[in-house]
N, C-alpha and C positions, 0 to 999 in steps of 0.2 A: 502493499499499498503506499511505504514510503517513496519507490522509485516511481509513482504516476501519480502522486499527491504533489506536488515536488517539494522535495527536502534536500539542502542542497549539499552537495555531497553526494550524492546520488541520483544527481539528475541532470548531469554533466550532456546528455543529450536533446535537452529541452532545449537551447538557445540555439543549437545549431539544424535542431530540425526546427525552429521558428524562423530561422533564416532561409531555410534551404525550402522552404515551404509556400506556398503563393498564398495572398492574403487570406484567402477562405480558407485555406487549411490550418492557419494561424487562428481565425475566429474560430472555430469549431475544438479544436486544440486545446485553446485556451477557456473558453467556454462551456465547453462539457466535459472532453476528456479528462481533462485534468482532477475535475473534478470526482470522480472515479474514486479516488486514493483516500479523498475525506468520506466520504460517504461508504466505504470500504472497514476504513478506521471507528466511524460511528455504528455500523452495524455489528462490527467481528467484537465491539469494544468490549465483550463481557467475557469474550475469551481471549482476549489478552492481556498479559502480566503487567499492568500501568505500573508498580512499583518500580520492580525490574529495571522498568525504561525509565523511571525517574531520578533511578541511583546507575543507572549506564548514563545514560544520554541527557540529563538535564542540561549541562555547559553546555555540549557540543550544539543545542538546538540554538542556547543563547549566543555561543562565539558569532553563530554562523548564518544569524538572523544579520548579524554586526555586520559579517564579511559579504554577503549577499549585498546588501544598500551599499559597503563602500564602492565596487565592482559595478553598480549601474553609475556612481559617478565620472568612473574611465571610459565609457561605454561612448564610442564616435557614432555607433551603426545607431540609426532609432528602432529598428526596430529588436536587436538586440537589446537594449538601453528598455523596451516595452518589455522585452522575457524575463530579464535577470530581476525589473519592480512587479513586476507578477507572482516570482518565485516569493521577494521575500516579504511581499503580502500572504504569503499562504504559510509561511514560516513559522507564526505562529500558532496555524492550527492542531501541533500534538500537544505543545502549551500547554494550551486548555483543555487538550484532552485527559492530559494525566492533572490537569485541577481534578476532573472527575468529579462535576454537581452541574444540578440544572441548571445555574446562570452559563456555565461556561458551555454546556453542551446547547445552549442556543447562541452563544455566541460564535459556537463553530460553523451552525447554521448559516446564520445570518451573514459570517462572510464567506463563507462560499458561496451562496446565493448575492450576493453586493460583487462580488469577485466574476463571477459569472456576466454579469453583467458589462463591468466596468473594461476588466480585460480587452475583451472581444470590441466596445468600442473604441479602446485607443489603437487595436489591430487597424482596424477600419482608417480609422486615419495617419496611419502608417501609409498605406494602398493607397489615398486620396494625395498626400504629400509625397510617395514617389510618381504619383501618373502626373503632378503637376512640375515634379522638379527632377523625374529620370534620376534619380538617388534619394541613401538614406545616410546620408554622410552628414553627422546636425552640422560641421564647419559649411557647409555648401548649400546648407536651407535655413540660412540664418536670416534673409531678408526675406522673411512669409509674411513677417508685418506690414512690410509695403504690399506685396502683390495680395497675400487674400487676409485682410482682416479679418475679416467672421472665422474663417478656418481656425486661423490662429487663436482666437476667442474661442472658438470650443475644443482645442485640443488643453488651451490651459482651463475651464470646466472640466473636461473629461481625468486629465490627470489632478487637479483639487479632489474630485470624486474621488480619485484611487486614494488620493490621500485621508479622506473620510473628514472633508472640510464640513462644518457646521450648518451651514443650511444647505446643504446638497443631500444629507442623509437623515428625512426626520424622523423623529419620533414615532409620530402618527404612525408611518409609512413600516416602522418596524415593527412597532405592535400588532400590525395588521398583518405580518410576514407572523410574527412569531403565537399568534392565537391561530395562523393556519396551521402550522406545521404542529399546532398541541393537535387540531380538527384528525389531522392525519395519522 
């Protein structure tokens, strides 16, 4: 499940898969397929020895959350940047599973749900930028604000959405989703 989730150190295939895949392939991979590992962890929660994982891998998870975030700072390819930011946003899921209480399970489902919308939107925007500039290199697309202010505003909103900026993740929407999950 950790390879599919993705957990940093076990997902070396992910940035390569995103860079080599077409935009639609990256959208499906980020929006649906990568959530299967999280769903597997939730479904097999009672079969996994979480105390063993806590004692063995807790520091690993904390260190590699920071490492994945630092790697994002040094990316020059826009698509690879989105792939690594996706990894850094998914890394808290095992930490939440280790907490093993009702609030952490709700948070796991919320992270997977909102990440299922945010990452595909970012990959769609990467595809649009690539179609406009014929490159994904961040240094070469730096004039996007002048050529397309609306697209640059949408990109900024999408990154704010992935950072969980306050106006973009409304508490009412979270309550509706949590109540819907409780019904299921």
